[in-house]
N, C-alpha and C positions, 0 to 999 in steps of 0.2 A: 360621409358616408354617400349624401345625397349626390357630391360632387362625382363621386365614382360611379353610381348609378346612372347619372346623366350620360358620363363619357362612356360606359358599356351600351348603353342605348343608341349611343350616337355611332358607335364602332358597329354595330349589328345593323343599323339602318343604312349606313354607308356600304356595308358588304353586300346587303340584300339590292340596293340600287345599282352597284357596279356589276353584280351577276347578272341583274334584269338587262342592263344596258349592253354588255357584251353579246347576250343573245340576240338582242336587236340590231347590232351591229352585224354580226355574223349573218343573219337574215337579210338584212340590206346590201351586204357584200355580194351574197350570192345571187340577189335579184338585180344588181346595179347594171349587170351586163346586158339585161333584156331591154330596157329602154334610156334613152338620154335624160329623160325625166326622173327615172329611178336612179340614175348615175349621179345627176346633181344634187337630189334629194340626200343621198348617201353623203356626197361631199361637204353640204350643208350641215349634216349632223355630225360628222366628223371634225370639220373646222370649229365648231362650236364646243367641243371637247378639249380639256386640258392635257393635249396629247404630249407635250414634253416632260411630262412627268409619268408617262405610262408607255413602256415599248410596245405594248400591244395595240393601244390606239395610235401609236406612231407608225406601227406596221401597216395597220388598217387604212390610215390616211395614205401611205405610199401606195397601196393597192388602188384607192380611188385615183390616184394622178394615173396610173398605167392603164385603168379602165377609161378615163377620161380621153385619152389618146384616140381611142375607138370613135368618140364623137366629135372629133376635132378635125376641121378640114385642113388647116394651115400646118404645113411640114414644120415650120419654125416652133410652133406651139407644141405639137406633137413632141418634139426633140425635148422642149423645155419640161414638160410633163413627164416623159420617159424619165430625165435625170433626176428630176425632183423625187419622183416614186423609188426610183433606184436607190437614192441617197438615204430616204427615211427608213426604206425596207433593209437595206443592208445595215444602217446604224443600229436597228433595233434588233437585228440578228447578233451584231458584234457584241451588244450588251447583255445578251442573253442566247447564246448560241445552243443552250440545251433546250430551249423552248420548242416542245413538238409543233405548238400551234404556228408559230413563226416560221419554222421549217417548212411546214406545211403550205403557209401562206406564200414563199418564195417559190416554191415547187408549182402551185396553182398558176401562178404569174408566169414564169419561165416556160412551162409547158405549153402555154397560149401565145407566147411572142414569136414573131418571125426570126429565124435564123440569123437573118441579116444584121440583127441590132447587138450580136455577139453576147447575149445575156442569158445564158443557158449553160453554163459550166457547173452549175449546182442541181441539175435536175436528178441525176441519178444518185447523188449522195444524199440529198434530202428526201427523196422517195424512200430511200432504203432506211435512213435515220426514222423517219416517220414509221414506217411498216415495223421496224425492229420495236421501236419504244411505245408503241399504241398499246400493246399488251398491259402495260404497267401503267397506264394512264387511270387516274383514280376518278377524274370528272366524267361522268357515263353520258352527259350532254355533248360534252366536247368530242369525246370518241364517237359517237354517233354522226354527229355533225362532220367529223372529218372523213370517216368511212362513207358516208353517202357522198360527200363531195369527191373523194378518190374514185368512187365508182362512176360518177357522172363525168370526170375528167377523162377516164381511160375507155369510154365507149366509143 
């Protein structure tokens, strides 16, 4: 009986830590475009997580690489970071294409990239998917985060 209680408590603790951590990741993501330091802090945080086992973490790590391009002067490094970010983000979406948050992340990246990179083909599809499915989202924090972010992106 004690074994089950310990397992239950561990499960609850893990759920709380992950929920708290994803809120921190979302906040770091939105602020990472403000300064190079915030971008690097976001990257360090993401690289310390076990992103291989979590599509959402993997997608946010991909977003970090896209943003890192903004603070990199070398075109070779920009291209490397762009490809790495794209691979991580697309892999996450391929593993869970019905995730509103993953599709929102791709939209938020693609809408801000220069068209010359030819990574814009999902903008309308992702925006429509997010807007259509946002009503059914049960996570109110996520819904508020996406709505606020969409409003900021579309200003």
